[in-house]
N, C-alpha and C positions, 0 to 999 in steps of 0.2 A: 446507524448502518456504517459499515467499514469506513469509507470516507465520503459517502454520498452526503450531499447537503452540509458540508463541513464548514459552515460559517455563513453569515448573512450575505456577504459580498458575492460569493460564488453561486448562491441561490438565484441571483438576478441574471446569471448567464450560464445555463446548464452546459454549454459547449466547452467551458473552461473548468467545469466541476469534475475533477478526477474522482471516480468512484472507488477504484481499486488499482493496486500495483502488484505485479507478480514477477518473480525472477527465479529461473531454475535452469539447470543443464538440460539440453534437449533429450527427451526420452527416445527420440527417433534417430538422431544423428549425434553420437558421442563426439565431443570436441567442439560443440556449438553451445552458445548461451542464448536463452530465450528471455526476452523482456516484453511484458504486456502492460499497457496502460489503458484502462477503461475510463470513459468519460460519459457525460450526459445521462444522469439518472432518469429512469423511466422514458428512455428514448423510443421513438416510433420511426416508421419508414420515412417520415418527413423531417427527421433530425439530421443535422449535418455538422461536420467539424467546422470550427472557426477558420476563416481565411486570413485572419490577422494575428493569430496566436501561433507560437512555436511550442510544439509538444516535445519535451526534451527528457531523455534518459541520461543520468550522470552516474559514473562509476569512479571510485577512488580506492587505492590500495589501503589495506588495514594491517596493523600489528596489534597483537593481543598484549594488554598490560594489566596484570592482576585480574580483577573481575570485570574489566571494561576493555574498550578498544580505542586505538588512536589511528586516525586516518592521515595519509600522506598528502602532499600537495599535487601530485600528478593526477590528471583527470582524463577520462575517456568519455566523450559525449556522443549522443546520437540524437539528431534533431529531425523532427518530422513536421512538414508544413503542407498545407492544403490550399488549392486554388478555390476561387468562388465557384458556385454551382451555376453553370450556364442555364439560362431560362429554358424551361421545357424539358429539362433532364433531371435525373436523380443521381448522377455519378459525379464524384469529385476526383480530380487529379491531385496527386501528392508527390512529394519528394522526400527521400531520406538522405541525410548528409551526416557522415561520421567524422570524428576529429582526426582519423587517420587517412582521410581523403577519399573515402568511398562515397559515391553519390548514385542513388537509385531512384528512378521515377516509377510510379505505379498509379493504378486507378482503384477506387474503392470497390469492394465486393469481389475482387479477383486476386488470388494468391500469386505472388511473383517471386522468382528466384533469379538473381544476377550476381555473378562473381562471388558466390558463396554466401551472399546475403539473401535472406528470405523475408518477405514483407506481406502483411495482410492488414487491411483496414476496412471497417464497415459495421453494420448492425448485427449484433449477436445476442444470444441469451445471456442475461446477467449471471455470471458464475458465482457471485457471492451468495451466502446463505446464513441466516441468523434470525432468531426470534427477537426482533427489536423491541416489541411491546413488553416482553418479559424482562428485558434488560432495563427498560425504563421503570418498570414496577420495582425491580430490585433497587434501583437508584433512589426512588422516592420513598420506599418503605424501610430501607436499611436491612432488609431480609432477602435471602436468596429466594427468588420467586420464579424459578424455572421448573417446568413440568417434565415428566419423562418423555412426553411427545410434544414438541413445540410446533409453532407455526412459522414457516419460512416467510418473512415479510417480503422477500424479493421474488417469491414464487411467480413464474411466468413473465417476469419483467425483462426488458431488454436494455442494452447500453451500446454505445459506440466503442469499438475496440481498435487499438493499434498494436499489432504483433510484429516484433522485429526479432529475427534470429541471425546471429553473427558468429563467426569463428572466434573461439576463445584465444587462439594463438596470438592474434594481434594485440589483444588486451594484455595478456601476460607479458608480451614484449614491451609494451608501453610502460608496464609497471615493474620492469626489471625482474621478471620471474615470480613476483609475488602473486599468489593465487587467492589469498583471502581479500575479499573486496566488499565495499559498501556500495549499495545501489539505491537510487531514488528516481522518482518521476516528478516532473513539474510542468506547469504551463506558464508561458511568458509572452509579453508584448513588448515591442520596441517603440519608444517615443523619444523623439529628438535624439536618436542615436543611442539611447540608454535602455537596456533591458529592464523590465519591471516584472517581478515575479507575482503571479496571480494566485497560484496554489502549488503546493508540493506535498508529496506523499512518500513516506518510507514504510514504516510498519503500519498495519491497519489499526484502527480504533485508538490512535493516539489523541487525535483531536476530538472525536465524538464520544469517547469514554473518559480518557485521562484528563482532558483539559476542558470539557464542555460545561460542567456544573459550576456556575459562577457563585453559588452559595457556599462553596466549600472552604474558601479562604477569605481573610478580611478585605481584600481588594474588591472582590465581588464584581469583576468586569468580564465582558465577553473577550476572550483571548484568541479565538480561532482565526479571525481575519488577520490579526497582527502576526500570529504564528505562521500563517500561510505565506507571508511575504518575506519571512526570514530565510537566509541561506542555511540549509540543513548542516553544512559543514562549518558554519561560522555564526552561531547565534550571537545577537548583539548583547554587549555587556549590560546595557541599560534595561533590557526586557527579560533577559534570561532568568533573573530572580523571580519574576512573575510566573513564568512557566514552571519553574522548580517548585514554588510554593503550592501551585495548583496540583501538580503531579504528586507531591508529598501528601497532600490532604486526601486525594483520591485513592492513592495506594494504601494509606492508613484505613480508609473506609472499607476497601475490599478485604484487607487483612482481618478486619474485625467481623466479617460476615458469618464466620463459623464459630465465633466466640473464643478463638485461640489465636495466639500471636505466632505467626510463621516468620515474620521479618522484624527481628529486634533492631532498633535504630543503632547506627554506629556511634562511636565515641563523640562524634561531632553532631549527633542528633539526626543525621540524614537517613532516609530510607535506603536500604541496600540496592534497590532497583532504580533509584532516581537517575543517577548519572548514566547508567546503561540505556535507559529509555530516552533520555534527552539526546543521546546519539541516535537520532531518529532516521534510521535507514535499514533496509534489509541487509543481512550479512550472509555472504555466500563464500564457499571454498570451491574455486573452479578446478581444483585437482581431483574432486570427487565426482562420481557419475550420478545420474538422475536416480532419485528414489523419493516416493511420496511420503508425506507425513513427518517431515523434519523441520517444519516451521519452529523457530526458536531453539533448535537443538544446539547450535553453536553458542548462542547466548547462555543457555543453561550450563553447557560445559564450562564456560568461563566462570560462571558463578560457583560451580562445584569444583573448580580447580582441577579439571581433568581435560584430556585431549578430546576434541570433538570428533565425531565419527561419520559425519555426513556432509553433503553440499549445503545444507541449511536452506536459506532462501524461502520462497513460498510457491508451492504448486497450486494449481487452480482448485483442487478438491481438498486442500488442507483445511481442517476444522479449526480455524484460527481463534474463534471465540472460546471454544473449550480449552485450547492450549493456554490462552491468556488468562482466562478465569481461574483455571487450576493453579497457574503460577502465582497470580496475585493473591489468591485466598489462602492456599495452604503450602505455597512454595514448591508445588509439585511433589510433595512428600506424603500425600494422603489420597483420599478418594478423588478420582477424576471427576471434575465438575463440568456441567455443560447445559446448553439450552434446549436439548431435545431435538435439535435440527442437525442432521449429520451429513447432508449432502445438498447440492444445488438442484435447480430445476432439471438440468441435464448434466450428467457427469462429463468431465473433460475427456477429450480424445487424446490418444498417445501419438497421433500424427498431426503434422502441421495443417492448420494453424492452431490446433489444440482447443480453441474455443468452439462453441456449438451454434448451430443455426438459430436465428432469431425466432422468438415465439409469435411476434407480430400480433399481440393482443391489444385491442383498442377499447376493451370493456372493463379494464381494471380501475378501481377507484384510487384516488390519491390517499396514501396512508394518513391516518389521523394525526400522527406526530408531525407531519410535514405542514399540514394546514394550520397548526397552532401558531 
């Protein structure tokens, strides 16, 4: 599942388990950027945000270099923190603090707007959609195992969401006019004055697809907990080769699923997608307006050596599994592949907060792959 249950450590504390990350220009208010971090897979009305964790969005400016991207040192952050839940209540108070000095208080369940910043946090319908079991069958069998009609594993489930909408102008000013940006979401705790990263998410399915299968390379170790603690903008030299080796093996596996080679290795033997995907962040161009269906468009443009045509990023209803599967298997140059699941339980709204009302179902079983 996108980033649900993405490592043994986060499964012990669902409040820090980021399930998904979305970033897109506002479809309702041009000139604004929307960032959404969902956490707590299979949340219920009794689920709460952690009062010791910082939920952080990070943005950095990008420049395009050949078929990849280089991020600059400047950074814009948005930190969201929550108070403890008073006994006998179900509402949390929270605070949003941005690196340009904006600070906004709010309560869960109620949209808030102050000085151009809009905030919403609370229980909502999980907007992710995917046939996880079919993906697992593909992984185990080495054959494409998706049907024309798949089963959405996340159907009717809920998550906790944090939606923050901010003006783009202040971000562009901080980045000296650069509009191409990298965006990530992460959860952190501070101990003895030092921040400790618990999890971070850029693109979906990097950990749970690209890095999950420990049998694909000689090291054969669980990498996701280690990867979660890495700074997305500064992978450690000691461990980066482990991530690269696992990614290379998984990408080669996907390329072979249709019996044809779409991604010939470079002269140094590396897969052409490896370095691009190791830059694990959503890529957006803030100079473009909102349009759905452009997940990976900027990345594909770089690979094809052409100008990009969209804001990129990730909209709530983007079919990310189909996009990634098609890119990995045939390079986007053949049949569009997919899992047969084309939309979430409830389609996204085009008005703030964009996410949909919670399903509040208490009768759903735990998926078999989680129990294993």
